[in-house]
N, C-alpha and C positions, 0 to 999 in steps of 0.2 A: 540063587540063579542070577546070573549077570544080566543087567538091563541092556537092551539093544541101544546102540549109539544113535541119537537123533541126528547127529552130524552125518553119519554114514547113510542114514535114510534119506536125508536131503540130497546128498551127493548122488545116490542111486536114482532118485526121481529126476534130478536135473540131467544126469547122463542118459537116462531113458528117453527124455524129451529130445536130447541131441540125436540119438539114434533115429527117433521118429522124424526129426528134421532132415536127416540124410535121405530118407525115403520120400518125404513130402515137404519140400521147402515152403509150401504154402502156409505152414503153421507159423512161420515168422510173421506174416501179415495178420494172422489170427491173434497172436499173443504179444506182439511188440508194443512198446509204449509209444503213444502219440502225444502231441502237444496238448496242453490243458484246454485250449479252445475247441479242438477236435473231440476231446473226451467229453466235453460238455454237450456237444452236438450229438454224438453217437451214444452217450450214456454207457460207455464200456469201461466202467471204473475198475473192473477186474484186471485190466491191463497194468494197474499199479503193482500188482503182485506177479502176474504171469510173465512179465518182462524178465524175471530171474530164471525162467524155465528154458529160455532159448538163447542160443549163441550162434556165432557166425559159422556157417557150414561151407563157406566158399573156398576154404583152404583144405588141402589134404591132411594137414597137421592141425588139429583143433587146439591151437595155442590159447585162444581166448578162454575156452572151456577148461583147459588144463590149468592155467594160472589161477582161475577162479576156484577150481575144486581143490587145488593144493593149498591155497590160502584159506579156504573154508575149513579144510581138515586141520591145518596147522593152528589156526586161531580158534576155531569152533570147539575143538576137543578140550583144550584146557578151560575155556570159558564154561562149557557145559559141565565139566567135572567140578569146577569151583562153585558155580551158581545153581546148577541143577537144570533139568530139562525144560521146565516151564519158563524160567527166567531167560535161558538161552534162546528159546523160541520167541519169546517176547522181544528180546534184543534184535534177533534176526529179522523178524517181520516188521517191527516198528522202524528199524533202520531201512529196510527195503521200501516201505511206504514213504518215509521221509525223503529218501533218495529219489524215488519216482516222482514225488510231487515237485521237488526242486527242479528235476530234469524237465518234467512236463511243462513247467512254467516258462521254460526257455526254449522249447522245441519249435513252437510255431505250428502252422498247418502242415507243412511239408516234411518236417523232421520226424524221426523216430529213433528209439533207443532199444537195445537188447542187452541181455546179460545179467548176471548176479553180482556184478562188481559193486553196485550201490550197497547191497546188503553186506558184502565182504568188507567194504570200507567201514560199515557200521561196526563190524567185529574188530577192526583195527582201533576204532574209537573206544570200544568197550575194553579192549585189552590195555590200552593206555591208562584208562581210569582204574581198572583192576590192578594193573602192575604198580601204579603209584600207591594204591591202598596196601598191597601186600609186600611192597618193597623190592620188587624184582626190577632188573635193568630193562628200561624201555627205550633206550637210545637207538638200538637197532631197529625197533619198530618205527620210530620216528623217521629214521633214515629211509626205510622201505616206503613209508607213506610219502615222504618228500620226493623220492625217485619216481614213484608212480604218478604223482601230480605233475612232475616235470615231463614225464613221457606223455601224459595226457594233453599237454600243450604242444608237443613236438610231433606226435604221431597222429595222423588223421583218423577220424572215426572213433575216438575215445571220448566218452561222455564224462568229462571232468566234473560237470555239475552234479551228476548222480554220485560220483565219488565224494564230492564235498558234502552234499546233502546227507549221504549215508554216514560219513565220518562224524559230522556234528550230531546227527540224530542218535547214532550209536553211543557216543560219549554221554549225551544228555540222558538217555533212557537208562544207561548203566548207572550213572550217578544217582538217579532217582531210585532205581531198584536197590542200590546199596544203602541208601538212606532209609528205605522202607524195611530193609533187612535188620537194621539196628535194634 
């Protein structure tokens, strides 16, 4: 019997939250990531993870959600196939937390962040490490990461700190997992 894809389960859950968001935009305030000082005051540390469940619903075309889900599927599937479910989930969630912490450290009291891109950038970092190990071409991945970082500085509302935190955390946790695997 074929195992259910963890990647597709994550995509389904995130898309279900998007549909909920279309009906009740108040969930953005419930699950968005706030700055670290505000998190300390409210003690709402769950937001380090729930940030990945919500995306911008202000557009009729859910571009933010679509790009994140396409990248999650494109990167997550080969990573899960190569490392297995447990290590894939470890990379995804550790990257998400690393991205969220770095983002929250820079948001201040009035800022907030939404989306799964921090975790997705963690998968980019993971794929770069795995690609080097197995000898696949990673230049195209590096180009995509570079373009996304450039867009993060030119398009308003993109949390480049979450991207950077996720990328670094994803690469580091993958390197560690591959060392343990030996």
